[in-house]
C-alpha positions as CSV (number, residue, x, y, z in Angstrom):
1,M,11.3,-29.5,-15.4
2,N,9.6,-29.2,-18.5
3,S,7.5,-25.6,-17.8
4,P,4.9,-25.5,-20.6
5,E,4.0,-29.5,-19.3
6,T,4.1,-28.2,-15.6
7,L,1.4,-25.4,-16.6
8,S,-1.0,-27.1,-19.5
9,Y,-1.1,-29.9,-16.1
10,V,-1.7,-27.2,-13.7
11,G,-4.4,-25.6,-15.4
12,T,-6.4,-29.1,-16.0
13,L,-6.1,-29.6,-12.6
14,W,-7.2,-26.1,-11.6
15,D,-10.5,-26.6,-14.7
16,T,-11.6,-30.0,-13.5
17,Q,-10.7,-30.4,-10.0
18,I,-9.8,-27.0,-7.8
19,V,-12.3,-24.9,-9.3
20,P,-15.1,-27.3,-8.7
21,Q,-14.2,-28.0,-5.1
22,L,-13.5,-24.3,-4.5
23,I,-17.4,-23.4,-5.6
24,E,-18.7,-26.2,-3.2
25,Y,-15.7,-24.3,0.2
26,I,-17.5,-21.1,-0.9
27,K,-20.6,-22.2,0.2
28,I,-19.6,-23.5,3.4
29,P,-20.2,-20.2,5.9
30,N,-17.3,-21.4,8.0
31,K,-16.3,-17.8,9.5
32,S,-13.8,-18.0,11.7
33,P,-14.2,-18.2,15.7
34,M,-13.7,-14.4,16.2
35,F,-16.5,-13.5,14.3
36,D,-18.3,-17.3,15.1
37,A,-18.3,-18.1,19.0
38,D,-20.3,-20.7,18.6
39,W,-18.1,-22.5,15.1
40,E,-18.1,-25.7,16.6
41,K,-21.5,-26.2,17.5
42,H,-22.7,-25.0,13.6
43,G,-19.7,-27.2,12.4
44,Y,-19.2,-25.6,9.3
45,M,-15.0,-25.2,10.1
46,D,-15.6,-29.3,9.9
47,Q,-17.6,-29.0,6.6
48,A,-14.3,-27.2,5.1
49,V,-11.9,-29.8,6.9
50,S,-13.8,-32.7,5.2
51,L,-14.3,-31.4,2.2
52,M,-10.6,-30.7,1.5
53,E,-9.6,-33.6,3.5
54,K,-11.5,-35.6,1.3
55,W,-9.9,-34.1,-1.9
56,A,-6.0,-34.1,-0.6
57,R,-6.7,-38.1,0.5
58,A,-7.8,-38.7,-3.5
59,Q,-4.7,-37.1,-5.0
60,P,-1.6,-39.6,-6.6
61,I,0.7,-38.8,-4.2
62,P,3.0,-42.1,-3.2
63,G,3.6,-42.5,1.0
64,M,1.8,-38.8,2.0
65,Q,-0.1,-39.2,5.2
66,L,-2.8,-37.0,6.3
67,E,-4.2,-36.5,9.6
68,V,-6.7,-33.9,10.9
69,V,-5.3,-32.8,14.5
70,R,-7.6,-31.9,17.2
71,L,-6.4,-30.3,20.4
72,P,-8.8,-30.0,22.9
73,G,-10.8,-26.6,22.7
74,R,-8.9,-25.3,19.4
75,T,-9.8,-25.2,15.5
76,P,-8.8,-27.8,13.7
77,L,-5.7,-28.0,11.7
78,I,-4.9,-30.4,8.4
79,F,-1.2,-32.0,8.8
80,I,-0.1,-33.3,5.3
81,D,3.3,-35.2,5.8
82,I,5.1,-36.3,2.1
83,P,8.0,-38.0,1.8
84,A,11.0,-36.7,-0.5
85,T,11.2,-37.8,-3.4
86,G,15.2,-37.6,-4.5
87,T,18.0,-37.9,-1.8
88,A,16.8,-38.0,2.1
89,S,18.0,-34.9,4.0
90,G,17.0,-35.2,7.8
91,E,14.8,-33.1,9.0
92,D,15.0,-30.6,6.0
93,C,12.0,-29.8,4.2
94,V,9.4,-27.5,2.1
95,L,6.5,-26.3,4.8
96,L,3.5,-25.3,2.8
97,Y,1.2,-23.4,4.7
98,G,-2.3,-22.0,4.5
99,H,-5.5,-21.5,6.4
100,L,-9.3,-22.2,5.6
101,D,-11.0,-19.9,7.8
102,K,-13.4,-17.0,6.3
103,Q,-13.8,-13.1,7.0
104,P,-17.7,-12.5,7.9
105,E,-20.4,-11.8,5.4
106,M,-20.0,-8.2,5.3
107,T,-22.6,-5.5,3.1
108,G,-22.2,-4.2,0.1
109,W,-21.9,-7.2,-2.5
110,A,-23.3,-7.2,-5.9
111,E,-27.1,-8.1,-6.5
112,H,-25.8,-11.3,-7.9
113,L,-23.2,-12.3,-5.9
114,G,-23.0,-13.1,-2.3
115,P,-20.1,-14.3,0.6
116,W,-21.6,-18.3,0.2
117,K,-23.3,-17.7,-2.9
118,P,-20.0,-19.0,-5.6
119,V,-20.4,-17.5,-9.0
120,L,-18.5,-17.9,-11.9
121,E,-17.7,-15.0,-14.1
122,G,-15.0,-15.8,-16.9
123,D,-11.7,-15.8,-15.3
124,K,-13.0,-14.8,-11.3
125,L,-14.5,-16.9,-9.2
126,Y,-16.8,-14.8,-6.9
127,G,-17.5,-15.6,-3.3
128,R,-16.0,-15.5,0.1
129,G,-12.7,-17.3,0.7
130,G,-12.1,-18.9,-2.3
131,A,-9.0,-16.5,-2.7
132,D,-8.2,-15.7,1.3
133,D,-7.2,-18.9,1.4
134,G,-9.3,-21.8,0.7
135,Y,-7.0,-22.0,-2.7
136,A,-4.1,-22.9,-0.6
137,I,-4.2,-26.6,0.1
138,F,-5.2,-27.1,-3.8
139,G,-2.7,-24.8,-5.1
140,S,0.3,-26.7,-2.7
141,L,-0.5,-30.4,-3.9
142,A,-0.9,-28.9,-7.2
143,A,2.7,-28.0,-7.5
144,I,3.6,-31.2,-6.1
145,L,1.5,-33.2,-8.4
146,A,3.1,-31.4,-11.0
147,L,6.6,-32.3,-10.0
148,H,5.6,-36.1,-9.6
149,K,4.0,-35.8,-13.3
150,Q,7.5,-35.0,-14.7
151,G,9.6,-37.1,-12.1
152,A,11.2,-34.0,-10.9
153,P,12.7,-34.4,-7.7
154,H,11.3,-32.8,-4.5
155,A,12.4,-32.4,-0.7
156,R,10.1,-33.7,2.2
157,C,7.1,-31.4,2.2
158,V,5.0,-30.5,5.2
159,V,1.6,-29.1,4.7
160,L,-0.2,-27.0,7.3
161,I,-3.4,-25.4,6.9
162,E,-4.9,-24.1,10.4
163,A,-8.6,-22.7,10.6
164,C,-7.8,-19.9,12.9
165,E,-6.0,-17.5,10.5
166,E,-8.3,-14.7,10.3
167,S,-8.9,-14.2,14.4
168,G,-5.0,-14.0,14.8
169,S,-3.9,-17.5,14.4
170,Y,-4.5,-17.8,18.6
171,D,-4.5,-21.7,18.1
172,L,-1.4,-22.3,15.8
173,P,1.2,-22.1,18.2
174,Y,-0.1,-24.9,19.9
175,Y,-0.2,-26.7,16.4
176,V,3.3,-26.1,16.4
177,D,4.6,-27.4,19.3
178,H,2.4,-30.5,19.6
179,L,3.6,-31.1,15.7
180,A,7.9,-30.2,16.2
181,G,9.1,-33.5,15.8
182,R,6.6,-34.3,12.9
183,I,7.3,-30.8,11.1
184,G,11.0,-31.0,11.2
185,K,13.4,-28.0,10.3
186,P,12.0,-26.4,6.8
187,S,14.6,-24.5,5.3
188,L,12.0,-23.3,2.8
189,I,8.7,-21.8,3.3
190,V,5.9,-21.3,0.9
191,C,3.0,-19.4,2.2
192,L,-0.1,-18.5,-0.5
193,D,-2.2,-16.1,1.2
194,S,-0.4,-12.5,0.2
195,G,-1.3,-10.5,-2.5
196,C,0.1,-9.1,-5.7
197,A,0.3,-5.9,-6.8
198,N,-1.2,-7.0,-10.6
199,Y,-1.3,-10.0,-12.5
200,D,1.0,-9.8,-14.5
201,Q,4.1,-11.3,-12.8
202,L,4.9,-12.9,-9.7
203,W,5.3,-10.8,-6.8
204,L,7.0,-11.6,-3.8
205,T,6.4,-10.3,-0.4
206,T,8.7,-8.5,1.7
207,S,7.2,-8.1,4.9
208,L,4.2,-8.0,6.3
209,R,2.8,-5.5,9.2
210,G,1.6,-6.6,12.9
211,L,-1.8,-5.6,14.1
212,S,-2.8,-4.8,17.4
213,G,-6.2,-3.9,18.6
214,G,-9.3,-3.9,20.3
215,N,-12.6,-2.6,21.7
216,L,-12.4,0.8,23.4
217,T,-15.4,1.7,25.2
218,V,-16.4,5.2,26.7
219,K,-19.2,5.4,29.3
220,V,-20.7,8.4,30.9
221,L,-24.1,7.5,32.2
222,E,-25.8,4.5,33.3
223,E,-28.8,5.0,31.1
224,G,-30.0,6.7,27.8
225,V,-31.4,10.9,28.9
226,H,-33.1,13.2,27.2
227,S,-30.7,15.0,25.2
228,G,-32.3,18.7,25.8
229,D,-32.0,17.9,29.0
230,A,-28.4,16.8,29.3
231,S,-26.6,18.1,26.1
232,G,-24.7,20.8,27.8
233,V,-24.2,19.1,30.9
234,V,-23.4,16.1,30.4
235,A,-20.4,15.4,28.1
236,S,-20.7,13.6,25.0
237,S,-19.8,9.9,25.3
238,F,-18.6,10.0,21.3
239,R,-16.9,13.6,21.6
240,I,-15.4,12.0,24.8
241,L,-14.0,9.0,22.1
242,R,-12.8,11.3,19.9
243,T,-10.9,13.3,21.9
244,L,-9.0,10.0,22.6
245,L,-8.6,9.1,19.7
246,S,-7.1,12.0,18.7
247,R,-4.3,11.6,21.6
248,L,-3.7,8.2,18.9
249,E,-3.9,9.6,15.7
250,D,-3.8,13.6,14.0
251,Q,-7.2,13.9,12.4
252,A,-6.1,15.8,9.9
253,T,-3.5,13.6,8.3
254,G,-4.1,10.5,9.7
255,C,-0.7,10.1,11.0
256,I,-0.3,7.8,14.0
257,L,1.5,10.4,16.9
258,P,3.3,8.0,19.7
259,Q,6.4,7.5,18.2
260,D,6.6,3.9,20.0
261,L,4.8,2.9,17.7
262,Y,7.4,3.7,14.5
263,V,10.6,1.8,13.4
264,E,12.9,3.2,11.0
265,I,12.2,1.8,7.9
266,P,15.4,-0.6,6.0
267,P,17.1,1.3,3.0
268,Q,16.1,-2.1,1.0
269,R,12.4,-1.6,1.2
270,I,12.2,2.1,0.5
271,E,14.1,1.1,-2.3
272,Q,12.2,-1.8,-3.2
273,A,9.0,0.6,-2.9
274,Q,10.5,2.7,-5.2
275,Q,10.9,-0.1,-7.8
276,A,7.4,-1.5,-7.3
277,V,6.1,2.1,-8.4
278,K,7.8,2.3,-11.2
279,T,6.2,-1.2,-12.5
280,L,2.4,0.1,-11.0
281,G,2.3,3.7,-11.1
282,T,-0.8,5.0,-9.9
283,A,-2.3,1.6,-10.0
284,V,-0.9,2.0,-6.2
285,Y,-4.5,3.0,-5.4
286,D,-6.3,3.0,-8.7
287,K,-6.8,-0.3,-7.4
288,F,-9.4,1.2,-4.9
289,P,-12.9,2.1,-5.4
290,F,-13.0,5.3,-4.7
291,V,-16.1,7.7,-4.4
292,T,-16.2,10.3,-7.1
293,G,-13.9,13.4,-6.3
294,M,-11.6,11.5,-3.3
295,R,-8.1,11.1,-3.5
296,P,-5.4,9.2,-1.9
297,M,-3.8,10.1,1.2
298,N,-0.1,11.4,-0.3
299,E,0.1,12.3,-4.0
300,D,3.8,10.4,-4.1
301,P,2.7,6.9,-4.8
302,A,6.5,5.5,-3.0
303,E,5.2,7.2,0.0
304,L,1.7,5.4,-0.1
305,V,3.5,1.6,-0.5
306,L,5.5,2.3,2.5
307,N,2.3,4.5,4.1
308,R,0.3,0.5,3.8
309,T,3.5,-1.6,4.3
310,W,5.7,-0.3,7.1
311,R,4.0,2.8,8.9
312,P,1.1,2.6,11.5
313,A,-2.2,3.3,10.4
314,L,-5.3,2.8,12.5
315,S,-9.1,2.0,11.3
316,V,-12.1,2.1,13.1
317,T,-13.7,-1.5,12.1
318,G,-16.8,-1.7,14.7
319,L,-19.0,0.4,16.6
320,D,-22.0,0.2,19.0
321,G,-23.8,2.2,21.3
322,M,-25.8,3.8,18.8
323,P,-29.0,3.3,17.3
324,P,-29.7,2.9,13.4
325,L,-30.7,6.7,11.9
326,T,-34.4,5.3,11.5
327,S,-34.4,4.6,14.9
328,A,-32.4,7.5,16.5
329,G,-34.1,9.3,19.3
330,N,-33.3,12.7,20.8
331,V,-30.9,11.1,23.5
332,L,-28.2,11.2,25.2
333,R,-26.3,7.6,24.7
334,P,-24.6,6.0,27.8
335,F,-22.1,5.0,26.5
336,T,-19.9,4.9,22.9
337,A,-17.9,1.6,21.8
338,V,-15.7,1.2,18.8
339,K,-13.3,-1.7,17.6
340,L,-9.9,0.2,16.7
341,S,-7.5,-2.4,14.1
342,L,-3.9,-0.7,14.7
343,R,-1.6,-1.6,11.5
344,L,1.7,-1.5,13.1
345,P,5.7,-1.5,11.2
346,P,6.7,-5.0,10.6
347,T,9.2,-5.7,13.5
348,L,7.4,-3.9,16.0
349,D,6.6,-5.8,19.3
350,A,2.7,-6.2,19.0
351,A,2.4,-7.0,22.6
352,I,4.2,-3.9,23.6
353,A,2.4,-1.7,21.6
354,G,-0.9,-3.2,22.7
355,K,0.2,-1.6,26.3
356,V,1.2,1.6,24.2
357,L,-2.6,1.5,22.8
358,Q,-4.1,0.3,26.8
359,E,-2.3,3.5,28.9
360,L,-2.9,6.1,26.1
361,L,-6.7,5.5,25.9
362,E,-7.6,4.6,29.6
363,K,-5.2,7.4,31.1
364,D,-6.6,10.8,32.5
365,P,-10.3,10.1,31.0
366,P,-11.9,13.3,30.3
367,Y,-14.8,14.0,33.0
368,G,-14.0,10.8,35.1
369,A,-15.9,9.2,32.3
370,H,-15.5,5.2,32.8
371,V,-13.1,4.9,29.8
372,T,-11.9,0.9,28.7
373,F,-9.5,-0.4,26.5
374,E,-9.6,-4.1,26.0
375,V,-7.0,-5.8,23.8
376,E,-8.0,-8.4,21.7
377,K,-5.2,-8.7,19.1
378,A,-1.6,-8.8,19.1
379,S,0.0,-10.2,16.1
380,A,3.5,-9.9,15.3
381,G,4.4,-8.7,12.0
382,W,7.6,-10.2,9.7
383,N,10.2,-9.0,7.8
384,A,12.0,-11.6,4.8
385,P,15.3,-12.3,5.4
386,Q,17.4,-11.8,2.5
387,L,17.0,-14.0,-0.3
388,S,19.5,-16.8,-0.9
389,P,21.4,-16.8,-4.1
390,W,19.4,-19.7,-5.5
391,L,16.0,-18.5,-4.4
392,E,16.5,-15.1,-5.7
393,A,17.7,-17.2,-9.4
394,S,14.4,-19.2,-8.9
395,V,11.8,-16.9,-8.1
396,A,13.2,-14.9,-11.6
397,A,13.4,-18.2,-13.7
398,A,9.9,-18.8,-12.4
399,S,8.1,-15.8,-12.9
400,Q,9.8,-15.5,-16.7
401,E,8.3,-19.0,-17.6
402,F,4.8,-18.7,-16.1
403,F,4.0,-14.7,-17.0
404,G,7.0,-13.5,-19.3
405,Q,7.8,-10.7,-17.1
406,P,10.5,-10.5,-14.2
407,P,9.3,-10.8,-10.4
408,A,8.6,-7.7,-8.3
409,Y,8.7,-7.7,-4.6
410,M,6.9,-5.3,-2.1
411,G,5.6,-5.5,1.3
412,E,2.0,-6.0,2.1
413,G,-0.4,-3.9,4.6
414,G,-1.9,-7.4,6.0
415,T,-1.0,-9.3,8.7
416,I,0.1,-13.3,8.4
417,P,1.0,-14.1,12.3
418,F,2.5,-17.7,11.3
419,M,4.7,-15.6,9.2
420,G,6.4,-14.2,12.1
421,M,6.5,-16.8,14.4
422,L,8.3,-19.3,11.8
423,G,10.7,-16.3,11.4
424,E,11.8,-16.7,15.0
425,K,11.6,-20.6,14.8
426,F,13.5,-21.3,11.9
427,P,16.0,-18.5,11.5
428,G,17.8,-20.1,8.8
429,A,14.7,-20.9,6.1
430,Q,13.9,-18.6,3.2
431,F,10.5,-17.3,2.5
432,L,8.6,-18.0,-0.8
433,I,5.5,-15.7,0.3
434,T,3.1,-14.7,-2.1
435,G,-0.5,-14.9,-3.3
436,V,-3.4,-14.3,-5.8
437,L,-5.3,-10.9,-3.7
438,G,-4.7,-8.9,-6.5
439,P,-6.7,-5.5,-8.0
440,G,-10.2,-5.8,-7.2
441,S,-10.3,-9.3,-5.3
442,N,-11.1,-7.0,-2.6
443,A,-10.7,-9.9,0.4
444,H,-12.6,-9.1,3.5
445,G,-15.0,-6.9,1.8
446,P,-17.9,-7.5,-0.9
447,N,-17.0,-8.7,-4.1
448,E,-14.1,-10.9,-3.3
449,F,-12.8,-13.5,-6.4
450,L,-10.5,-15.5,-7.2
451,H,-8.5,-14.8,-10.2
452,I,-8.1,-18.5,-11.5
453,P,-5.2,-17.5,-14.2
454,M,-3.5,-16.0,-11.6
455,G,-4.3,-19.8,-9.0
456,K,-2.5,-21.6,-11.9
457,R,0.5,-19.6,-12.6
458,V,1.5,-19.3,-8.6
459,S,0.8,-22.8,-8.5
460,A,3.3,-23.6,-11.3
461,C,6.0,-21.0,-10.0
462,V,5.6,-23.3,-6.6
463,A,6.2,-26.1,-8.6
464,R,9.6,-24.4,-10.4
465,V,11.0,-23.2,-6.8
466,M,10.4,-26.5,-5.1
467,A,12.0,-28.5,-8.0
468,D,15.2,-25.7,-7.3
469,H,14.8,-26.2,-3.9
470,Y,15.9,-30.0,-4.4
471,Q,18.5,-29.2,-6.5
472,A,20.5,-26.6,-4.3
473,S,19.7,-28.9,-1.2
474,T,21.5,-31.3,-3.0
475,Q,24.4,-28.7,-3.2
476,G,24.3,-27.8,0.5
477,L,23.1,-24.1,-0.5
478,T,19.7,-24.4,1.7
479,T,21.3,-24.9,5.4
480,G,22.7,-21.6,7.4
481,A,21.1,-19.3,8.8
482,A,19.8,-16.0,6.5
483,A,20.4,-12.7,7.6
484,T,17.5,-10.4,7.5
485,E,16.7,-7.2,6.7
486,G,15.4,-4.5,9.1
487,H,15.4,-3.5,12.6
488,T,13.3,-1.7,15.3
489,Q,15.3,1.2,15.9
490,H,12.3,3.9,16.5
491,G,12.0,6.9,14.6
492,N,9.9,8.3,12.4
493,H,10.6,7.5,8.8
494,G,8.4,10.2,7.2
495,C,4.3,10.1,7.4
496,C,1.2,9.6,5.1
């Protein structure tokens, strides 16, 4: 494969077709079902699917078959099957994954920006969903088109684009089972929904945290009452809730307290964190928009990397039962409710974590208050199998060819439920998990952007790895189970 020709072709495709398509995609408020209960009625998800389907069908890929699969009561899924251009390899294939649903609007956007308002400024395309993860179908097909352009052979390819990832991918297992016979047995899985710690090299994601969470509600009264009359007699629902959270989290350090929510961190992941820090330095935390005077939770960047990749951490992401400041009277409120998001170590069972949370928060409620914790999410994490020699060499070559720098390896703090699912279903598969969510891109938050040059180079890297995968498969190097690093032994390997 001619690397300069690949990058030139992919770059032109991005400039002339992909960026214009993403601009139209960003305009569509196709929020994930968790954030739009009436998504089917609103029709935005269908608009996004139609946009991607129309573009994909227009691409000159011989033998490509595309179907929008719709199981009753579930979000749609785009399924693309592309035949091998080289020697037939039975059920073996490359599986390329992405999603098209989006996070909600979020406040705080710059005055000239907005979630559904695409704005192109230099190398950045602002707006919700472009980088997370609307570009995935375009980047995947761009890589395949680049191979076809040069006549470079590739294995059979299956592209799956789901519409439920931001809600925990609860629809996806049904589609994977429904399509199992058509998917085959992938020996390489490519996911473009992850992050990068800089835009200067190819970053491989080595692990993803799991996620458990839900809604914690503390009710003390049937209705609000005068605070001057009741305070000191009726316990505040907010104080009780704060007490319950202290069972889970050390309020001074942020450390999660139950040891059942930790695992032993594999030595290889610790070493990779230390190596990543040598490249990044203080960029590990400098990328965040701290207010003046604010500092990170630890002065050791390597510990911060491990905090965000292998240790549990709690975020309170929503609040109910409190009026806005402008209309807050002297009332002892009847209830307080919060939405909890607990990130979990990659190898911890998310379902078990949810049970630990529920028991911990609901038992022995102070003052007999009505306390309920409704488990809303239980998404598995993922720990990458050891890289096969062919993939390690391919990744190194791709990063050098398209970035001029060696690749870097680091876990990510987010969750992609599909990866854990695929790891269980295809234990012999190799994984190329990467993405364009780098410094400042602010996925899920305000001013989210797609770094276009990174998208181009990642697409070119995928093409190179797919070409190398074909060569490795013809030599029998892509078969066989891959050993996974790490285990689920409990133990608090440091904290914060």
